[in-house]
C-alpha positions, 0 to 999 in steps of 0.5 A: 496305938490308937487312942480311946475316946473317953466315956464323956467325948463318946456322949459329946459326940452322940449329943452333937450328932443327933442335933445335926440330925435334928437340924438337917430334918427340921430344914427338910421337912420345910422345904418338902412343904411346896410340894406337899401344898401343890399335892393337895386338892385343889380347894384345900390346896387354896386354902393352904396357900392363904394360912401359910400366906398370912391371909386365910381364917388364921392369918392376919387379913388386910381391912378392907375400907370403903370410899371416904374411911370407915370399915366394914363387916363381911358376912358370908352373904353380902347384901346387894344394894341398889341405888337410883342414878342420875338417869332415875334408874338403877346402877350396882355399887362400884368396888370401893377404891383403896385409899392412898396414904399420906406421905409425911408432908402431905396436907389434909383436905377437909370437906365441907357442906357450903350449901347454905343449908343441911340436907334435912331441910327444905332447900333455900335460894342464896344469894353471896352479893359483892356487889353495890346492887340490891337483889331479891331472887325471890323475884327474880324468879317470879319473873318470866324466863329472859331467853327465847329459843327453840330446841331442835337438832341445832346447837343451843349450848357452848361450853367454853373454859376461861380458864382450862388448865384447872385440875383435880385430885386424883380419885381417892386421895384425902390430901396434897403435896405442899407443892401442888399447883392445881394446875395440869395441862392434861386434859385427862386431869382438868376442867376440860374434861368435865367440860366434856361428861357434860357435853356428852350428857347434855347432849344424850338428854337431846340440848344440842350442846358445843364444847371449845376444848381450847385452855384460854389461860395457858398463853397469858393468865392474865388476859385469859377472859380476853381470849375467851371472849374471842372465843365465844365470839367465833362459837356464836358466829359459827352456831347462830343458834346458841343461847346459853354459855356455861364457862366451867371452872373449879373453885379453890376455898381455904379457911382463914387457917390455910386449910384447902376445903372441899365443897361435898355432899353426897347424892344417889350414894355417890360423893359429888363436888358441889356447884356454884353459879357465878353472875357478873355484872356491870359494877366493874365498868363493862359494857353489860346493862341486860346483867340481870337477865342473867342472874333471872336465868341463874336464879331460875337454874339454882331453884331447879337443882334445889328442886332436882337434888338439894345441896348440890348447889351452894349460894350464887354469887354475884360479882363485879366483873362481867366474865364476858356474859353480856354476849348472850343473856343463858350464860353463866360461870360454873365452878364444879366443885373446888381444888381439893375435890377429885375429878370423879365427885366433879364427874358426879356433880356435871352429870346430875347438873345436866339433867336440871340444866336439860329439864330447865330449859324444856320447861321453858323453851319451845 
């Protein structure tokens, strides 16, 4: 004999059956969405995909930021800004570099103008004198150019790197790891790369330039200047027409609280590492009686940078060591930015430096 269901039992079964059927219909509807989307016309299809992915007009789009931080508003027809480049021409602004996020233990880098004057002020000649000698840059500027040479197809300039492993931060980085040594054997990441950028630019401007890519600090850092001295002598022997030597470095700037400071300015719409000319003397005991000729040349070069690109140059740094500068009157130690600058900021800086440097030589040489 079959047992008959009560009214309450039949109602419960009906309720659960409707619930299961509703769930199956809902699951089937979601499963059918991709097929429905793919069946839409192309333009509408892409719009629908954006909405479903949360990137369309109804989604939460990820904001974009230009290099250096801050936000910007996008219009339906963005205006194209055109900025002058180092050649005086025009260039299209580059796409902003995605800004990486610092890790838990990473340390910040702070930008600072170390030119001793603001971009809105008249550029001034300044010096950090760490010697016992009394010097007046205005008087040196009035002196004749101390080097006599001809500009032709022969090499005129030597670029060398006593501390070739000095490196920069990767592009876009405003922080660094506490374990960062700011040294690299990769010539694509250190001052050797910046020297190559400068060399190519000077040659393109008609200033014959030779680049020694040797990293003289790798064998024994304490003997770096001894090794680079021999490198300079070898180059001068091979190319007797060389009159100017650029020992290209990058600085390391930390404040009293050990904060990493990068010298930075904005020129032609680009972030540029600030530069510093370092000039040696004989106070430390080196045989360098004509160091004032080097300082005179550096003063003329500083003034040219001030004329061309105000705030590009930090004050001249006069030191007790000679830095091998007795080997050529047109010798300078060029600090391109600091360990807080990025490779791109250093590149931008030397491209401008090349313009001022080439102009100075062309005005004063035959």
